[in-house]
C-alpha positions in Angstrom: 0.0 0.0 0.0 1.0 3.6 -0.7 0.3 6.3 1.8 0.3 10.0 1.1 -0.1 12.7 3.7 -2.0 15.8 2.5 -3.2 18.9 4.2 -6.7 17.4 4.1 -5.7 13.9 5.5 -4.2 10.7 4.3 -4.6 8.9 1.0 -3.9 5.1 0.8 -3.5 3.3 -2.5 -3.8 -0.5 -2.4 -1.7 -2.7 -4.6 -4.8 -4.1 -6.2 -5.5 -0.6 -7.6 -2.1 -0.5 -9.2 -2.5 -4.0 -10.6 -5.8 -2.9 -12.1 -4.2 0.0 -13.9 -1.3 -2.2 -15.1 -3.8 -4.9 -16.4 -5.8 -2.3 -18.2 -2.8 -0.9 -20.0 -1.4 -4.3 -21.0 -4.8 -5.3 -22.5 -4.7 -2.3 -24.7 -1.4 -3.5 -26.3 -1.7 -5.7 -29.3 0.6 -8.7 -29.1 0.1 -9.7 -25.5 -1.9 -13.0 -25.1 -2.2 -13.0 -21.3 -0.5 -12.3 -18.0 0.4 -15.4 -15.9 1.3 -15.8 -12.3 4.9 -16.4 -11.3 6.0 -19.8 -10.1 5.9 -18.6 -6.4 2.3 -17.3 -6.8 1.2 -20.6 -8.4 3.0 -22.5 -5.6 1.2 -20.6 -2.8 -2.1 -20.9 -4.6 -1.8 -24.7 -5.1 -0.2 -25.6 -1.7 -1.7 -23.0 0.6 -4.9 -22.2 -1.3 -4.0 -18.5 -1.3 -4.5 -16.5 -4.4 -2.6 -13.2 -4.4 -4.9 -11.8 -7.1 -1.8 -10.2 -8.7 -2.2 -12.1 -12.0 1.4 -12.0 -13.2 2.3 -8.7 -11.5 4.8 -8.3 -8.7 5.3 -4.9 -7.1 8.3 -3.9 -5.0 8.3 -0.7 -3.0 11.0 1.7 -1.7 9.1 4.6 -0.2 7.1 6.4 -3.0 9.1 4.5 -5.6 8.0 1.2 -7.0 9.4 -1.5 -9.3 7.1 -3.7 -11.3 7.7 -7.2 -12.5 5.4 -8.6 -15.2 5.0 -12.2 -16.4 3.4 -12.4 -19.8 2.7 -14.7 -22.8 3.0 -13.0 -26.2 1.5 -13.9 -29.5 3.7 -15.6 -32.1 5.2 -13.2 -34.7 5.5 -10.0 -32.6 8.8 -8.4 -32.0 9.4 -9.1 -28.3 11.8 -6.2 -27.6 9.5 -3.7 -29.2 6.5 -5.1 -27.5 8.3 -5.0 -24.2 9.2 -1.4 -24.7 5.6 -0.5 -25.5 4.5 -2.2 -22.3 7.1 -0.6 -20.2 6.3 2.9 -21.5 2.5 2.5 -21.1 2.7 1.0 -17.6 5.2 3.6 -16.4 3.2 6.5 -17.7 -0.2 5.2 -16.4 1.1 4.4 -12.9 2.9 7.7 -12.5 0.0 9.7 -13.9 -2.8 8.0 -11.9 -1.1 7.3 -8.6 1.7 9.9 -8.2 4.2 7.1 -7.5 7.6 7.1 -9.2 8.2 4.0 -11.2 11.9 3.0 -11.1 11.6 -0.1 -13.4 9.1 -2.2 -15.3 10.7 -5.6 -15.7 9.1 -8.0 -18.2 9.5 -11.8 -18.2 8.2 -13.4 -21.4 7.1 -16.8 -20.2 5.9 -18.2 -23.5 4.5 -17.8 -27.0 0.9 -18.3 -27.9 -0.9 -18.7 -31.3 -3.2 -15.8 -32.1 -6.8 -16.8 -32.8 -8.1 -15.2 -35.9 
């Protein structure tokens, strides 16, 4: 969670809000099939029955600065470095604009390739 102190009181932004913005931005980008949970998220869901609800997004905080790790599947035939750059730019812009947090990094792990359904 992010906390901001203002002259009118405190503002708290939950991680799920940030994940929502990230998910919305990624779904706008052509070439991304889906986001997938990391191995540790899958492990805790299967063993402990806990679902983090992060859907392939991991957020690390350092004060008002955050780093974002994304795990995605891309469609076959898309330029992965170019697609990754588009995702990084879109996510960084959206999070900084909508939350006021400073994004230090958007790290992308391409976990697989998927066939695009016509």
